[in-house]
Short mmCIF file of the C-alpha atoms (twelve columns), coordinates in Angstrom:
data_MODEL
# 
_entry.id   MODEL 
# 
loop_
_atom_site.group_PDB 
_atom_site.id 
_atom_site.type_symbol 
_atom_site.label_atom_id 
_atom_site.label_alt_id 
_atom_site.label_comp_id 
_atom_site.label_asym_id 
_atom_site.label_seq_id 
_atom_site.Cartn_x 
_atom_site.Cartn_y 
_atom_site.Cartn_z 
_atom_site.pdbx_PDB_model_num 
ATOM 1   C CA . MET A 1   -3.506  11.910  25.254  1 
ATOM 2   C CA . LEU A 2   -0.344  11.456  23.599  1 
ATOM 3   C CA . ILE A 3   -1.371  13.243  20.378  1 
ATOM 4   C CA . VAL A 4   -3.425  15.671  22.145  1 
ATOM 5   C CA . CYS A 5   -0.443  16.603  24.179  1 
ATOM 6   C CA . LYS A 6   1.701   16.749  20.795  1 
ATOM 7   C CA . ARG A 7   -1.033  19.053  19.194  1 
ATOM 8   C CA . GLN A 8   -1.074  21.329  21.891  1 
ATOM 9   C CA . ALA A 9   2.597   21.424  22.379  1 
ATOM 10  C CA . ARG A 10  2.056   20.248  26.059  1 
ATOM 11  C CA . ALA A 11  4.994   18.331  28.076  1 
ATOM 12  C CA . ILE A 12  4.677   15.086  28.763  1 
ATOM 13  C CA . VAL A 13  6.173   13.589  32.082  1 
ATOM 14  C CA . GLN A 14  6.593   10.338  33.357  1 
ATOM 15  C CA . VAL A 15  5.613   9.821   36.688  1 
ATOM 16  C CA . PRO A 16  6.309   6.163   38.571  1 
ATOM 17  C CA . ILE A 17  3.032   4.677   39.973  1 
ATOM 18  C CA . ALA A 18  2.377   1.896   42.417  1 
ATOM 19  C CA . THR A 19  0.335   -1.222  41.124  1 
ATOM 20  C CA . ILE A 20  -1.815  -2.680  43.271  1 
ATOM 21  C CA . TYR A 21  -3.551  -5.960  42.918  1 
ATOM 22  C CA . ILE A 22  -6.376  -6.583  45.159  1 
ATOM 23  C CA . ASP A 23  -7.123  -10.383 45.479  1 
ATOM 24  C CA . GLN A 24  -4.917  -11.182 42.490  1 
ATOM 25  C CA . ASN A 25  -6.746  -8.730  40.297  1 
ATOM 26  C CA . ARG A 26  -9.832  -11.004 39.940  1 
ATOM 27  C CA . ALA A 27  -12.437 -7.912  39.169  1 
ATOM 28  C CA . SER A 28  -10.104 -6.560  36.364  1 
ATOM 29  C CA . SER A 29  -12.139 -5.852  33.606  1 
ATOM 30  C CA . PHE A 30  -9.306  -5.906  31.141  1 
ATOM 31  C CA . ASN A 31  -9.578  -7.855  28.183  1 
ATOM 32  C CA . PRO A 32  -6.698  -8.111  26.074  1 
ATOM 33  C CA . LEU A 33  -8.064  -9.482  23.123  1 
ATOM 34  C CA . LEU A 34  -10.954 -7.377  23.068  1 
ATOM 35  C CA . ASP A 35  -9.324  -4.100  24.139  1 
ATOM 36  C CA . SER A 36  -6.510  -4.776  21.658  1 
ATOM 37  C CA . MET A 37  -9.175  -5.163  18.994  1 
ATOM 38  C CA . ARG A 38  -10.512 -1.669  20.024  1 
ATOM 39  C CA . ILE A 39  -7.108  -0.137  19.716  1 
ATOM 40  C CA . TYR A 40  -6.647  -1.658  16.027  1 
ATOM 41  C CA . PHE A 41  -10.202 -1.048  14.410  1 
ATOM 42  C CA . LEU A 42  -9.222  2.330   13.264  1 
ATOM 43  C CA . PHE A 43  -6.681  0.957   11.513  1 
ATOM 44  C CA . GLY A 44  -8.884  -1.961  10.332  1 
ATOM 45  C CA . ARG A 45  -11.466 0.578   8.963   1 
ATOM 46  C CA . PHE A 46  -8.103  2.026   7.065   1 
ATOM 47  C CA . SER A 47  -6.829  -0.965  5.926   1 
ATOM 48  C CA . PHE A 48  -10.407 -2.295  4.600   1 
ATOM 49  C CA . THR A 49  -11.248 1.300   3.186   1 
ATOM 50  C CA . SER A 50  -7.752  1.316   1.520   1 
ATOM 51  C CA . LEU A 51  -7.937  -2.116  -0.030  1 
ATOM 52  C CA . LEU A 52  -11.225 -0.929  -1.706  1 
ATOM 53  C CA . THR A 53  -9.492  2.396   -2.814  1 
ATOM 54  C CA . ALA A 54  -6.501  0.507   -4.129  1 
ATOM 55  C CA . ALA A 55  -8.824  -2.179  -6.328  1 
ATOM 56  C CA . ILE A 56  -10.896 0.649   -7.806  1 
ATOM 57  C CA . ASP A 57  -7.164  2.671   -8.252  1 
ATOM 58  C CA . ASN A 58  -5.390  -0.462  -9.783  1 
ATOM 59  C CA . VAL A 59  -8.310  -1.793  -11.818 1 
ATOM 60  C CA . THR A 60  -8.705  1.790   -13.418 1 
ATOM 61  C CA . PHE A 61  -4.551  2.069   -13.733 1 
ATOM 62  C CA . ALA A 62  -4.642  -1.568  -15.589 1 
ATOM 63  C CA . ALA A 63  -7.405  -0.703  -18.250 1 
ATOM 64  C CA . VAL A 64  -6.167  2.731   -18.766 1 
ATOM 65  C CA . PHE A 65  -2.486  1.341   -18.953 1 
ATOM 66  C CA . ARG A 66  -3.620  -1.066  -21.461 1 
ATOM 67  C CA . ALA A 67  -5.662  1.100   -23.516 1 
ATOM 68  C CA . THR A 68  -2.900  3.936   -24.070 1 
ATOM 69  C CA . GLY A 69  0.380   1.964   -22.869 1 
ATOM 70  C CA . THR A 70  1.361   5.150   -20.601 1 
ATOM 71  C CA . ILE A 71  1.738   4.877   -16.819 1 
ATOM 72  C CA . TRP A 72  0.964   8.711   -16.351 1 
ATOM 73  C CA . SER A 73  -2.472  8.195   -18.103 1 
ATOM 74  C CA . GLY A 74  -3.289  5.239   -15.771 1 
ATOM 75  C CA . GLN A 75  -2.104  6.435   -12.946 1 
ATOM 76  C CA . VAL A 76  -4.198  9.903   -13.080 1 
ATOM 77  C CA . VAL A 77  -7.291  8.197   -14.096 1 
ATOM 78  C CA . GLY A 78  -6.698  5.700   -11.566 1 
ATOM 79  C CA . ARG A 79  -5.876  8.277   -8.797  1 
ATOM 80  C CA . VAL A 80  -9.410  10.812  -9.705  1 
ATOM 81  C CA . LEU A 81  -11.829 8.097   -9.585  1 
ATOM 82  C CA . ALA A 82  -9.870  6.410   -6.268  1 
ATOM 83  C CA . LEU A 83  -9.570  9.720   -4.629  1 
ATOM 84  C CA . THR A 84  -12.862 10.693  -4.896  1 
ATOM 85  C CA . PHE A 85  -14.152 7.170   -3.071  1 
ATOM 86  C CA . ASN A 86  -11.169 7.650   -0.572  1 
ATOM 87  C CA . TYR A 87  -11.993 11.037  0.734   1 
ATOM 88  C CA . PHE A 88  -15.449 10.661  1.588   1 
ATOM 89  C CA . ALA A 89  -14.872 6.967   2.996   1 
ATOM 90  C CA . LEU A 90  -12.033 8.244   5.304   1 
ATOM 91  C CA . ARG A 91  -13.593 11.215  6.394   1 
ATOM 92  C CA . ARG A 92  -16.945 9.845   7.136   1 
ATOM 93  C CA . VAL A 93  -16.353 5.496   8.040   1 
ATOM 94  C CA . VAL A 94  -12.854 6.010   9.273   1 
ATOM 95  C CA . PHE A 95  -12.103 9.030   11.114  1 
ATOM 96  C CA . HIS A 96  -15.236 10.239  11.772  1 
ATOM 97  C CA . SER A 97  -14.160 13.984  10.731  1 
ATOM 98  C CA . SER A 98  -16.532 16.793  11.325  1 
ATOM 99  C CA . ARG A 99  -14.016 18.962  10.222  1 
ATOM 100 C CA . ARG A 100 -15.122 21.347  7.265   1 
ATOM 101 C CA . HIS A 101 -14.436 20.236  3.636   1 
ATOM 102 C CA . ALA A 102 -12.547 23.558  3.220   1 
ATOM 103 C CA . VAL A 103 -9.856  22.734  5.820   1 
ATOM 104 C CA . VAL A 104 -9.823  19.190  4.963   1 
ATOM 105 C CA . PHE A 105 -9.800  18.658  1.451   1 
ATOM 106 C CA . PRO A 106 -6.686  20.480  0.487   1 
ATOM 107 C CA . LYS A 107 -4.795  19.196  2.588   1 
ATOM 108 C CA . TYR A 108 -5.897  15.549  1.534   1 
ATOM 109 C CA . LEU A 109 -5.322  16.805  -2.498  1 
ATOM 110 C CA . LEU A 110 -2.056  17.719  -1.334  1 
ATOM 111 C CA . LEU A 111 -1.500  14.634  -0.153  1 
ATOM 112 C CA . VAL A 112 -2.838  12.653  -3.137  1 
ATOM 113 C CA . ALA A 113 -0.692  14.348  -5.149  1 
ATOM 114 C CA . VAL A 114 2.714   13.934  -3.504  1 
ATOM 115 C CA . SER A 115 1.773   10.353  -3.005  1 
ATOM 116 C CA . GLY A 116 1.078   10.158  -6.569  1 
ATOM 117 C CA . VAL A 117 4.587   11.812  -7.467  1 
ATOM 118 C CA . ILE A 118 6.245   9.211   -5.309  1 
ATOM 119 C CA . SER A 119 4.548   6.384   -6.544  1 
ATOM 120 C CA . TYR A 120 4.981   7.072   -10.347 1 
ATOM 121 C CA . VAL A 121 8.929   7.678   -9.498  1 
ATOM 122 C CA . LEU A 122 8.679   4.115   -7.497  1 
ATOM 123 C CA . ILE A 123 7.108   2.767   -10.447 1 
ATOM 124 C CA . GLU A 124 9.212   4.044   -13.275 1 
ATOM 125 C CA . ARG A 125 12.777  2.938   -10.994 1 
ATOM 126 C CA . LEU A 126 11.279  -0.909  -10.225 1 
ATOM 127 C CA . VAL A 127 10.453  -1.395  -13.809 1 
ATOM 128 C CA . ASP A 128 14.046  -0.013  -14.967 1 
ATOM 129 C CA . TRP A 129 16.077  -1.177  -12.141 1 
ATOM 130 C CA . LEU A 130 13.929  -4.326  -11.632 1 
ATOM 131 C CA . ASP A 131 12.490  -4.912  -14.621 1 
ATOM 132 C CA . LEU A 132 9.162   -5.859  -12.743 1 
ATOM 133 C CA . PRO A 133 5.949   -5.603  -14.833 1 
ATOM 134 C CA . VAL A 134 4.294   -2.160  -14.737 1 
ATOM 135 C CA . VAL A 135 0.971   -3.368  -12.706 1 
ATOM 136 C CA . LEU A 136 3.401   -5.418  -10.051 1 
ATOM 137 C CA . ALA A 137 5.736   -2.480  -9.838  1 
ATOM 138 C CA . LYS A 138 2.648   -0.204  -9.002  1 
ATOM 139 C CA . LEU A 139 1.256   -2.532  -6.414  1 
ATOM 140 C CA . VAL A 140 4.437   -2.430  -4.448  1 
ATOM 141 C CA . ALA A 141 5.278   1.387   -4.607  1 
ATOM 142 C CA . GLU A 142 1.581   1.567   -3.307  1 
ATOM 143 C CA . THR A 143 2.057   -1.132  -0.744  1 
ATOM 144 C CA . THR A 144 5.158   1.235   0.688   1 
ATOM 145 C CA . LEU A 145 3.289   4.108   0.675   1 
ATOM 146 C CA . PHE A 146 0.528   2.907   2.614   1 
ATOM 147 C CA . ILE A 147 1.707   3.319   6.138   1 
ATOM 148 C CA . ALA A 148 3.145   6.790   5.516   1 
ATOM 149 C CA . ASN A 149 -0.767  7.741   4.415   1 
ATOM 150 C CA . PHE A 150 -2.335  6.585   7.297   1 
ATOM 151 C CA . VAL A 151 -0.331  7.989   9.713   1 
ATOM 152 C CA . ILE A 152 -0.376  11.628  8.013   1 
ATOM 153 C CA . GLU A 153 -4.114  11.278  7.533   1 
ATOM 154 C CA . ARG A 154 -5.104  10.585  11.137  1 
ATOM 155 C CA . ASP A 155 -2.249  13.098  12.478  1 
ATOM 156 C CA . LEU A 156 -2.222  15.804  9.882   1 
ATOM 157 C CA . ILE A 157 -5.577  15.545  7.825   1 
ATOM 158 C CA . PHE A 158 -8.549  14.149  9.427   1 
ATOM 159 C CA . TYR A 159 -7.791  14.514  13.136  1 
ATOM 160 C CA . LYS A 160 -10.345 15.620  14.993  1 
ATOM 161 C CA . LYS A 161 -9.824  19.080  17.443  1 
ATOM 162 C CA . PRO A 162 -8.719  18.922  20.603  1 
ATOM 163 C CA . PRO A 163 -11.562 19.948  23.001  1 
ATOM 164 C CA . SER A 164 -10.789 23.623  23.960  1 
# 
């Protein structure tokens, strides 16, 4: 509801309510473990998809880097293969988005481009400043961007339109 209110620019008001427990709440259907799992299931799907995408990206990156010796070519080839898989997995499996490709895909590509540039800069800096091996620097950079990408994809790219 908070996200819907945010998207519709509605004010959020805090209202105190009385808590009433009948017979010490024995009839409650709330299950802390199961209900928490439902809340975090979206993030779990995102995490699993991201791990698969990262495997595609990092294996490709390492192979191209070894072949060419350049970070940029490894980054580009790895991203193209990974983004193709990731886009369709996020759209269908993670966020269950039915929004048109013409609306969603350009936003997704912009995020991939910006994230790729930030990742590239982070890799370069980690290699230069901390003398990390390139592949390790890439893993550190991508892990840093993980949460930001989840929030942006959930709230700005693949979100479902609120009911009219």
